[in-house]
C-alpha positions, 0 to 999 in steps of 0.5 A: 134040103129045107126050103128058103124062107122069104120075108115080106118087107113089112115083116123085116121092118117089124123085126128090125124096128125101123121105118120104111123110109129109114130102111130105104135110106140105109139101102141107098147107102148099101147097108141094108140086107140083100133084097130080091125083087119078084117078077110082080115087083114085090120085094122079099128078103131071105131069112138067111140074108137077114140073119147075116145082116144081123150078124154083121151089125153085131160085129160092127157095134 
């Protein structure tokens, strides 16, 4: 079973070409990919969650 890949927020923002502020506004509306908060407070997004989010954007467009 392959290990799940987790992306740092900076990598996610670069991939979706969005500012941090815009991303957090989208997150507040419940429209962002699912995020995981690590015990040290850092935020990660799984590759699977980001891919699912991309797919949901395509359906909505």
